[in-house]
C-alpha positions in Angstrom: 125.5 81.8 152.3 123.3 78.7 152.5 124.1 75.9 154.8 126.6 73.3 153.5 124.9 70.0 152.6 126.5 67.0 154.2 125.6 63.4 153.5 126.5 61.1 156.4 126.7 57.4 155.6 127.2 55.4 158.8 125.6 52.1 160.0 126.3 52.6 163.7 123.0 54.2 165.0 124.6 55.7 168.1 127.5 57.2 166.2 125.3 58.4 163.3 123.0 60.2 165.8 125.9 61.8 167.6 127.5 63.1 164.4 124.2 64.3 163.0 123.6 66.3 166.2 127.2 67.7 166.2 127.1 68.8 162.6 123.6 70.3 162.7 124.8 72.2 165.7 127.6 73.6 163.5 125.0 74.8 160.9 125.3 71.9 158.4 122.3 70.6 156.5 122.7 66.8 157.3 121.1 63.8 155.6 121.9 60.4 157.0 121.7 56.8 155.8 123.2 53.5 156.9 122.8 51.9 153.4 125.2 52.2 150.5 122.6 51.9 147.8 120.5 54.6 149.4 123.6 56.8 149.7 124.1 56.6 146.0 120.4 57.6 145.4 120.6 60.5 147.9 123.8 61.8 146.3 122.2 61.6 142.8 118.9 63.3 143.9 120.6 66.2 145.7 124.4 66.5 145.3 125.9 67.2 148.7 128.8 69.5 149.3 130.7 66.8 151.3 130.2 63.1 152.1 131.2 61.3 155.3 131.3 57.6 154.3 131.8 54.6 156.5 133.7 51.7 154.9 131.5 48.9 156.4 127.9 49.7 155.7 124.7 47.8 154.6 124.2 47.1 150.9 126.9 48.4 148.6 130.2 48.7 150.5 131.6 52.1 151.3 134.6 51.5 149.1 132.3 50.7 146.1 130.1 53.7 146.9 133.2 55.9 146.8 134.3 54.4 143.5 130.8 54.9 141.9 130.6 58.5 143.2 134.0 59.3 141.5 132.8 57.8 138.2 129.6 59.9 138.1 130.3 63.4 136.6 127.7 64.9 139.0 129.5 63.8 142.1 133.1 63.4 140.9 134.2 66.6 142.6 132.4 66.1 146.0 135.0 65.6 148.8 134.7 62.3 150.6 136.0 61.6 154.1 136.0 57.8 154.8 135.5 56.4 158.3 136.7 52.9 159.0 137.8 50.5 161.7 140.5 49.1 159.4 143.9 50.2 160.6 146.0 48.4 158.0 148.1 50.8 155.9 147.1 48.9 152.7 143.4 49.5 153.4 144.1 53.2 154.0 145.9 53.4 150.7 143.2 51.5 148.9 140.6 54.0 150.2 142.6 57.0 149.1 143.3 55.5 145.7 139.6 54.8 145.2 139.0 58.5 145.5 138.6 59.4 149.2 140.0 62.8 150.1 140.7 62.0 153.8 140.6 58.9 156.0 139.7 58.6 159.7 140.2 55.4 161.7 137.7 54.4 164.4 137.6 55.2 167.2 138.0 58.9 166.6 137.2 62.2 168.2 134.1 63.9 166.8 136.0 67.2 167.3 138.7 66.0 164.9 136.2 65.0 162.3 134.5 68.4 162.6 137.8 70.1 162.2 138.7 68.1 159.1 135.3 68.8 157.5 135.6 72.5 158.3 139.1 72.5 156.7 137.7 70.9 153.5 134.7 73.3 153.4 137.0 76.4 153.8 138.8 75.2 150.7 135.8 74.4 148.5 133.3 77.0 149.5 134.6 79.8 147.2 134.1 77.5 144.2 130.6 76.5 145.3 129.6 80.1 145.8 130.9 81.2 142.4 133.6 83.2 144.2 137.2 83.6 143.1 139.6 80.8 143.8 143.2 81.2 144.7 145.9 78.5 144.8 149.3 79.9 145.4 149.9 82.7 143.0 147.1 81.7 140.6 143.8 83.5 140.7 140.6 82.2 138.9 137.4 84.2 138.7 134.6 81.7 137.6 132.0 84.5 137.1 134.2 86.7 134.8 135.9 83.6 133.4 139.3 85.1 133.9 142.6 83.7 135.1 145.6 85.6 136.4 149.0 84.8 137.9 151.2 87.3 139.8 148.9 90.1 138.5 149.2 89.1 134.9 146.2 87.9 132.9 146.5 84.5 131.4 144.9 83.3 128.1 143.5 79.8 128.4 141.5 77.7 125.9 138.1 76.4 127.1 139.4 72.9 127.9 142.5 74.2 129.7 140.3 76.6 131.7 138.0 73.7 132.8 141.1 71.6 133.7 142.6 74.4 135.7 139.4 75.0 137.6 139.0 71.3 138.3 142.5 71.2 139.8 142.0 74.5 141.8 138.8 73.2 143.4 140.9 70.3 145.0 144.5 71.6 145.5 147.0 69.0 146.4 144.8 66.0 145.5 146.2 63.6 143.0 143.9 62.8 140.1 144.4 59.8 137.7 144.0 60.4 134.0 140.7 58.6 134.1 139.4 60.9 136.9 140.5 64.0 135.0 138.8 62.6 131.9 135.5 62.0 133.7 135.6 65.3 135.6 136.6 67.6 132.8 135.3 65.9 129.7 132.4 63.9 131.2 131.9 60.2 131.8 130.3 59.6 128.4 133.4 60.9 126.6 135.2 58.7 124.1 138.4 60.7 124.3 141.6 58.7 124.8 143.5 58.9 128.1 146.6 60.3 126.4 144.6 63.4 125.4 144.7 64.4 129.0 148.5 64.5 128.8 148.3 66.8 125.8 146.0 69.3 127.6 148.2 69.1 130.7 151.1 70.3 128.6 149.0 73.1 127.1 147.8 74.1 130.5 151.4 74.2 131.8 152.4 76.4 128.9 149.4 78.7 129.4 150.1 79.4 133.1 153.8 79.7 132.7 155.3 82.9 134.1 158.9 83.9 134.2 160.5 83.1 137.5 157.5 81.1 138.7 157.5 77.3 139.4 155.2 74.8 137.7 152.3 74.2 140.0 151.2 71.0 138.1 152.9 68.0 139.7 153.2 64.7 137.8 152.8 61.8 140.2 154.5 58.7 138.7 152.1 55.9 138.0 149.2 57.9 139.5 148.4 61.0 137.6 148.6 64.8 138.3 148.0 67.2 141.1 148.1 71.0 141.5 150.2 72.5 144.3 150.4 76.0 145.7 153.8 77.4 144.7 
């Protein structure tokens, strides 16, 4: 399997050098920048497998870089771990609501960051390699385009299949209706947000199995997430 591509966006030269060295030692293909505008260009030119993004950087701020990456269909699925010196709970919530998957407050242990990145990569690598994905009792084979639950094949429409795959690539993560619309239908889509709710209902019905819990969780005022059940 090829090396995972990691984009490191950090404006502290000493920290950036240390992290680049540690991640390259772990076998990652690392690109670094201290500038938010350049980060967006690098992510567009060669979509990384994961992004480590500092909040306070040169040019476009880290929080705005995160927001733009989530709006772009090419990078909407890429996991983002934010680094910041901000300890306020409201700031952490803001970062997560903008689309960050994880959040690490400075100063932090490089070992902890390595562990968090490794945990994310273990989760997403099967999808990147075209291998089967499993979340709880649901199994999806992206090559054969087949879905099963508890050994039973499931019949999904094309949109429900894409929606399920999108959820399974990021289990536990809460997606807003807008993020689901961008990620599944595309940023240029003129489909209304309520259409997402219709397809969520269809997906729930398609993956329903007697005696099994509903893995799609509705998060009040936020959106939807898929949990292992």
